[in-house]
C-alpha positions as a Python dict, from the first residue, in 0.01 Angstrom:
ca = {
    (1, 'M'): (0, 0, 0),
    (2, 'S'): (-322, 130, -149),
    (3, 'S'): (-339, 392, -453),
    (4, 'N'): (-586, 532, -691),
    (5, 'P'): (-580, 593, -1073),
    (6, 'A'): (-451, 929, -1144),
    (7, 'R'): (-558, 1162, -1401),
    (8, 'F'): (-356, 1442, -1596),
    (9, 'Y'): (-94, 1226, -1754),
    (10, 'T'): (47, 1112, -2107),
    (11, 'R'): (164, 763, -2190),
    (12, 'L'): (491, 764, -2349),
    (13, 'D'): (716, 493, -2507),
    (14, 'A'): (836, 189, -2291),
    (15, 'N'): (561, 224, -2038),
    (16, 'I'): (703, 580, -1916),
    (17, 'V'): (437, 819, -1827),
    (18, 'R'): (450, 1218, -1803),
    (19, 'C'): (269, 1357, -1523),
    (20, 'D'): (89, 1681, -1667),
    (21, 'L'): (-40, 1799, -1335),
    (22, 'C'): (226, 2048, -1253),
    (23, 'P'): (499, 2249, -1448),
    (24, 'R'): (751, 1998, -1367),
    (25, 'L'): (608, 1735, -1623),
    (26, 'C'): (794, 1439, -1468),
    (27, 'E'): (864, 1164, -1687),
    (28, 'I'): (837, 854, -1455),
    (29, 'V'): (962, 505, -1560),
    (30, 'P'): (777, 202, -1434),
    (31, 'G'): (809, 177, -1063),
    (32, 'G'): (923, 536, -1040),
    (33, 'I'): (786, 811, -848),
    (34, 'G'): (722, 1176, -935),
    (35, 'W'): (897, 1474, -811),
    (36, 'C'): (626, 1528, -538),
    (37, 'N'): (654, 1197, -384),
    (38, 'A'): (272, 1143, -449),
    (39, 'R'): (229, 998, -789),
    (40, 'C'): (386, 650, -918),
    (41, 'N'): (412, 486, -1236),
    (42, 'E'): (275, 108, -1199),
    (43, 'D'): (313, -77, -1532),
    (44, 'G'): (264, 235, -1754),
    (45, 'E'): (-39, 363, -1539),
    (46, 'L'): (-5, 660, -1316),
    (47, 'L'): (-117, 630, -970),
    (48, 'S'): (-214, 886, -682),
    (49, 'L'): (-57, 759, -366),
    (50, 'G'): (-221, 1015, -137),
    (51, 'Y'): (-583, 955, -282),
    (52, 'A'): (-828, 913, 31),
    (53, 'R'): (-520, 874, 259),
    (54, 'P'): (-497, 1204, 454),
    (55, 'V'): (-238, 1198, 729),
    (56, 'A'): (-360, 1514, 891),
    (57, 'V'): (-721, 1555, 981),
    (58, 'A'): (-855, 1845, 1189),
    (59, 'I'): (-1139, 2088, 1231),
    (60, 'D'): (-1016, 2444, 1203),
    (61, 'P'): (-1149, 2794, 1218),
    (62, 'I'): (-1166, 2904, 852),
    (63, 'E'): (-956, 3210, 944),
    (64, 'K'): (-657, 2970, 1012),
    (65, 'K'): (-648, 2874, 656),
    (66, 'P'): (-606, 3194, 627),
    (67, 'L'): (-934, 3337, 461),
    (68, 'M'): (-1080, 3648, 594),
    (69, 'D'): (-1368, 3690, 345),
    (70, 'F'): (-1522, 3340, 300),
    (71, 'L'): (-1763, 3176, 528),
    (72, 'P'): (-1612, 3401, 827),
    (73, 'Q'): (-1653, 3255, 1193),
    (74, 'T'): (-1706, 2906, 1074),
    (75, 'Q'): (-1520, 2578, 1107),
    (76, 'T'): (-1387, 2394, 812),
    (77, 'L'): (-1294, 2016, 801),
    (78, 'S'): (-910, 2010, 719),
    (79, 'L'): (-736, 1722, 517),
    (80, 'G'): (-382, 1705, 439),
    (81, 'T'): (-158, 1434, 276),
    (82, 'Y'): (200, 1379, 203),
    (83, 'G'): (402, 1542, -51),
    (84, 'C'): (464, 1866, -245),
    (85, 'N'): (570, 2000, -590),
    (86, 'L'): (783, 2280, -455),
    (87, 'D'): (1087, 2237, -208),
    (88, 'C'): (1087, 2566, -10),
    (89, 'C'): (1396, 2556, 198),
    (90, 'F'): (1203, 2758, 454),
    (91, 'C'): (899, 2524, 472),
    (92, 'Q'): (677, 2572, 774),
    (93, 'N'): (529, 2226, 761),
    (94, 'S'): (799, 1991, 612),
    (95, 'S'): (674, 1702, 812),
    (96, 'L'): (408, 1657, 566),
    (97, 'S'): (521, 1834, 250),
    (98, 'R'): (839, 1609, 258),
    (99, 'G'): (660, 1304, 387),
    (100, 'I'): (660, 986, 181),
    (101, 'Y'): (391, 701, 149),
    (102, 'N'): (550, 361, 191),
    (103, 'S'): (444, -12, 211),
    (104, 'S'): (439, 11, 601),
    (105, 'D'): (199, 310, 627),
    (106, 'D'): (-116, 250, 807),
    (107, 'A'): (-282, 568, 706),
    (108, 'R'): (-643, 646, 759),
    (109, 'I'): (-875, 599, 460),
    (110, 'I'): (-1104, 864, 413),
    (111, 'L'): (-1309, 827, 90),
    (112, 'P'): (-1456, 1150, -55),
    (113, 'V'): (-1814, 1050, 53),
    (114, 'E'): (-1674, 1001, 411),
    (115, 'A'): (-1518, 1335, 415),
    (116, 'V'): (-1838, 1503, 341),
    (117, 'S'): (-2020, 1298, 599),
    (118, 'L'): (-1753, 1380, 849),
    (119, 'A'): (-1782, 1759, 759),
    (120, 'L'): (-2153, 1741, 803),
    (121, 'A'): (-2135, 1544, 1124),
    (122, 'N'): (-1923, 1821, 1265),
    (123, 'D'): (-2114, 2118, 1135),
    (124, 'C'): (-1845, 2239, 899),
    (125, 'P'): (-1995, 2425, 611),
    (126, 'S'): (-1674, 2357, 414),
    (127, 'I'): (-1403, 2110, 363),
    (128, 'S'): (-1031, 2241, 322),
    (129, 'L'): (-763, 2061, 134),
    (130, 'T'): (-459, 2218, 311),
    (131, 'Y'): (-142, 2160, 526),
    (132, 'N'): (74, 2029, 233),
    (133, 'E'): (18, 2094, -144),
    (134, 'P'): (-326, 1957, -226),
    (135, 'T'): (-297, 1989, -612),
    (136, 'I'): (-71, 1683, -594),
    (137, 'C'): (-388, 1495, -489),
    (138, 'A'): (-607, 1679, -759),
    (139, 'E'): (-811, 1374, -814),
    (140, 'Y'): (-911, 1346, -444),
    (141, 'A'): (-1002, 1713, -428),
    (142, 'I'): (-1212, 1706, -724),
    (143, 'D'): (-1411, 1400, -600),
    (144, 'I'): (-1456, 1553, -269),
    (145, 'A'): (-1558, 1897, -424),
    (146, 'K'): (-1832, 1721, -636),
    (147, 'I'): (-1983, 1542, -350),
    (148, 'A'): (-1951, 1822, -120),
    (149, 'R'): (-2133, 2043, -379),
    (150, 'R'): (-2414, 1819, -406),
    (151, 'A'): (-2447, 1812, -17),
    (152, 'G'): (-2442, 2204, 9),
    (153, 'L'): (-2099, 2229, 113),
    (154, 'K'): (-1803, 2451, -10),
    (155, 'T'): (-1456, 2322, -97),
    (156, 'I'): (-1136, 2513, -7),
    (157, 'L'): (-790, 2488, -161),
    (158, 'V'): (-490, 2617, 43),
    (159, 'T'): (-214, 2587, -233),
    (160, 'N'): (94, 2708, -365),
    (161, 'G'): (-35, 2757, -717),
    (162, 'F'): (234, 2558, -899),
    (163, 'I'): (22, 2376, -1140),
    (164, 'A'): (11, 2325, -1497),
    (165, 'P'): (-289, 2571, -1661),
    (166, 'D'): (-486, 2284, -1807),
    (167, 'A'): (-506, 2107, -1483),
    (168, 'A'): (-571, 2414, -1306),
    (169, 'R'): (-881, 2492, -1535),
    (170, 'E'): (-1015, 2143, -1474),
    (171, 'L'): (-943, 2151, -1089),
    (172, 'Y'): (-1038, 2504, -1004),
    (173, 'K'): (-1384, 2472, -1159),
    (174, 'Y'): (-1490, 2268, -867),
    (175, 'I'): (-1336, 2479, -592),
    (176, 'D'): (-1529, 2751, -418),
    (177, 'A'): (-1242, 2940, -256),
    (178, 'A'): (-853, 2932, -255),
    (179, 'N'): (-583, 3086, -81),
    (180, 'I'): (-271, 3079, -299),
    (181, 'D'): (67, 3134, -144),
    (182, 'V'): (286, 3377, -352),
    (183, 'K'): (621, 3297, -200),
    (184, 'G'): (794, 3587, -324),
    (185, 'F'): (778, 3800, -632),
    (186, 'S'): (1077, 3730, -840),
    (187, 'E'): (1196, 3424, -1030),
    (188, 'E'): (1531, 3441, -873),
    (189, 'F'): (1365, 3397, -527),
    (190, 'Y'): (1152, 3093, -659),
    (191, 'S'): (1475, 2932, -798),
    (192, 'E'): (1689, 2984, -509),
    (193, 'M'): (1437, 2932, -226),
    (194, 'C'): (1160, 2710, -358),
    (195, 'R'): (1330, 2498, -646),
    (196, 'G'): (1042, 2621, -864),
    (197, 'T'): (939, 2928, -1085),
    (198, 'L'): (686, 3228, -1024),
    (199, 'A'): (523, 3218, -1365),
    (200, 'P'): (305, 2944, -1336),
    (201, 'V'): (181, 3076, -996),
    (202, 'K'): (75, 3406, -1157),
    (203, 'T'): (-100, 3198, -1413),
    (204, 'A'): (-288, 2993, -1165),
    (205, 'C'): (-410, 3307, -963),
    (206, 'E'): (-553, 3449, -1277),
    (207, 'I'): (-726, 3158, -1391),
    (208, 'F'): (-880, 3107, -1035),
    (209, 'K'): (-989, 3476, -1010),
    (210, 'N'): (-1078, 3562, -1378),
    (211, 'E'): (-1200, 3226, -1519),
    (212, 'S'): (-1316, 2995, -1249),
    (213, 'G'): (-1488, 3283, -1063),
    (214, 'G'): (-1386, 3139, -722),
    (215, 'H'): (-1319, 3354, -413),
    (216, 'L'): (-938, 3415, -400),
    (217, 'E'): (-718, 3531, -139),
    (218, 'L'): (-333, 3538, -122),
    (219, 'T'): (-66, 3509, 133),
    (220, 'N'): (284, 3610, 128),
    (221, 'L'): (512, 3477, 409),
    (222, 'V'): (755, 3768, 452),
    (223, 'I'): (1109, 3649, 522),
    (224, 'P'): (1349, 3948, 624),
    (225, 'G'): (1638, 3989, 382),
    (226, 'K'): (1488, 3745, 122),
    (227, 'N'): (1151, 3865, 0),
    (228, 'D'): (1066, 4190, 195),
    (229, 'S'): (1241, 4446, -7),
    (230, 'P'): (1040, 4761, -84),
    (231, 'Q'): (1077, 4664, -458),
    (232, 'M'): (957, 4316, -431),
    (233, 'I'): (648, 4435, -234),
    (234, 'A'): (572, 4698, -482),
    (235, 'D'): (620, 4460, -773),
    (236, 'F'): (387, 4197, -589),
    (237, 'L'): (123, 4479, -541),
    (238, 'D'): (158, 4615, -890),
    (239, 'Y'): (90, 4256, -1029),
    (240, 'V'): (-206, 4194, -797),
    (241, 'E'): (-370, 4548, -869),
    (242, 'S'): (-339, 4487, -1246),
    (243, 'A'): (-413, 4123, -1283),
    (244, 'L'): (-655, 4046, -982),
    (245, 'G'): (-784, 4384, -855),
    (246, 'L'): (-749, 4593, -540),
    (247, 'D'): (-1021, 4402, -371),
    (248, 'T'): (-809, 4096, -363),
    (249, 'P'): (-762, 3993, 18),
    (250, 'L'): (-396, 3987, 107),
    (251, 'H'): (-241, 3812, 404),
    (252, 'F'): (130, 3915, 502),
    (253, 'N'): (259, 3655, 746),
    (254, 'A'): (552, 3615, 965),
    (255, 'Y'): (794, 3347, 889),
    (256, 'F'): (989, 3178, 1149),
    (257, 'P'): (1304, 2965, 1098),
    (258, 'A'): (1224, 2608, 995),
    (259, 'Y'): (1339, 2313, 776),
    (260, 'H'): (1653, 2400, 608),
    (261, 'Y'): (1661, 2783, 634),
    (262, 'R'): (1737, 2939, 958),
    (263, 'Q'): (1948, 3242, 849),
    (264, 'S'): (1668, 3487, 869),
    (265, 'P'): (1520, 3592, 1195),
    (266, 'R'): (1157, 3561, 1278),
    (267, 'T'): (970, 3837, 1084),
    (268, 'P'): (925, 4134, 1324),
    (269, 'A'): (561, 4254, 1345),
    (270, 'T'): (659, 4599, 1282),
    (271, 'L'): (781, 4498, 922),
    (272, 'L'): (434, 4331, 867),
    (273, 'R'): (264, 4645, 980),
    (274, 'K'): (481, 4860, 757),
    (275, 'I'): (402, 4644, 449),
    (276, 'S'): (32, 4632, 540),
    (277, 'D'): (21, 5012, 584),
    (278, 'H'): (194, 5055, 254),
    (279, 'A'): (-64, 4820, 88),
    (280, 'H'): (-363, 5003, 235),
    (281, 'K'): (-218, 5346, 104),
    (282, 'R'): (-191, 5174, -234),
    (283, 'G'): (-572, 5134, -223),
    (284, 'F'): (-599, 4756, -132),
    (285, 'T'): (-912, 4735, 86),
    (286, 'R'): (-847, 4381, 260),
    (287, 'V'): (-511, 4347, 413),
    (288, 'Q'): (-426, 4129, 711),
    (289, 'I'): (-113, 4042, 896),
    (290, 'G'): (-85, 3696, 1064),
    (291, 'N'): (151, 3438, 1256),
    (292, 'I'): (265, 3709, 1490),
}
C-alpha cells in the first residue's frame, strides 16, 4: 500500500506521533492509524494514506459543490479520497467518509501534476477537493493548489472546517474558494450528531474569510427536529453577520435519511424556503436552497 510523508505532526517519545492537523490531536502509536483513517504512524513518521489516491474522480458543475458566486457556469475537476475527521450520524456520503485504505486497494494514482493536467484536458478552470473531508489529505490539497496556481487554475475546498488553526492558516493560503459545511449551530448538536465540536469550525470560517482572503460560502444541511429551530437558525445568522458579513453566500440544503440516522424525515422544501426568506429579511444578499 503506497503512502506519502505527512506534515502537521509532532514526534513524541517511543516513536509515538501527535497529528496536529485537526482538533483531535491524535496520538498515534507505531503501526497505528488516526481517528480519520487517513494518517498512520510508520516507525515514528506520520504518513498520509490518501495522498494521490482519490477514489472518486468526476467532472462536476461548480454549482454542485455548492458554489453560487465563484466561476459560475463552469465545470470543476472533483477529487475525493477515503476518510473524515468527524463522524456525522446523518452523513450523506458515508461510503467515502467511512472508507478505509488497505493493502488490497488498487486505487487510481493521480499525482498533483496529473490532476492539473486532467483539469486542463477537460477545460476545467478549477480543481475541487470534495466528497469526503479533504483536509485530512491537506498535503495533497496544498501540492495540487501550488501547481494549479502556476497553470492558471483555481483550487476549491469543500470541507467541514474541523481543522486546527495553524494547519488552517497553512492550507487556506493556497485555496481560492471554499464551501464550509456548518453542520448545526450549537456545541450540543456537534457532540451528539457529529462527534465533534463547533468552535474550531467557527475559527476556520474566520481564518478563511478574514485572513486568507479566499472566497467563502457556507452550507447548512437542515435536519428537521435537530438543527432547524428558529433559535438555532437565528444564532447561526447572528454569527455569520457579525464574524463574516451579510454578503457571505449561504446554502440551506435538504437532508435525507442516511447512514446511522433515519429518525428525521427528509427536509420539506417549505421549511427551507421559510429559512431562506428569514435570512433575506435579515439582510443576507446571497441565499440559496438546494437538494430539494
